[in-house]
N, C-alpha and C positions, 0 to 999 in steps of 0.2 A: 578565581572565581570558582564557586561550589558548583557542581553540576544540579541540574533540578530533577526533582523526583520523576522517575518513570512510572507511567501505569503499568499496571501488569498486562503481559503479553499473552495472547491465545493463538495457538496453531491448530486452524481446522483444516481439514480437507478441502481444497478448492479455493483457499485464501492465499494471495501472495503478499508478503510485506516487501515493500519497495523503498529502496533509499535511493535517492537522487541528489548528486552533488553537482551543483550548477548554479548560474544565476537566476534571479526571478523572472527573466523573460523565457529563458529555456524551459524552467520548471513549468511555467505557464503552457507553453507550446505540447511539452510530453504529456501534462495532464489532460489538456484538451483533447490531445489524440488518443489517450486512455479511455476517456469519458464515452468517445463514439463508439468505442466496441464492449467496454466493460462497466461493471458497477464498481466505482472506486469511492473511498473515502475522500473528505476534504485533506488537500496536503497539509502537512503540519511542519511549519520551518523549525529549526533549532539553531541555537547560537553556533553551532560548531560548522554551519554552513551547509549541513545535510537536510534535506526535506524528506520526510517520511509519510507513506499512504499504503493502504491495503486495498488489493484489487480482488474483487469476487469473480473468480473463473467457473463458478459453478460447483455443483455438488461432484467431486471425482472420486467418491468412495464407491467400492463395488456394490452394485444391486444384487441383494441376496435373492430375488426373485427371479433373476435371470442369470443361472449358474454358469 
């Protein structure tokens, strides 16, 4: 089976790329818990059994105005 084409990945300050390897019920529980505290993308399941999502932890880049 051929791998499906991946979208280009971006790495931004404050963004976490998360991979969950679990059954659907566990993914749903983890996703629900993360949504209570963070802004996250919709989980994207893959044929490999992994589910990927992104979590926005806010901008963690240094503030140039507050040296």
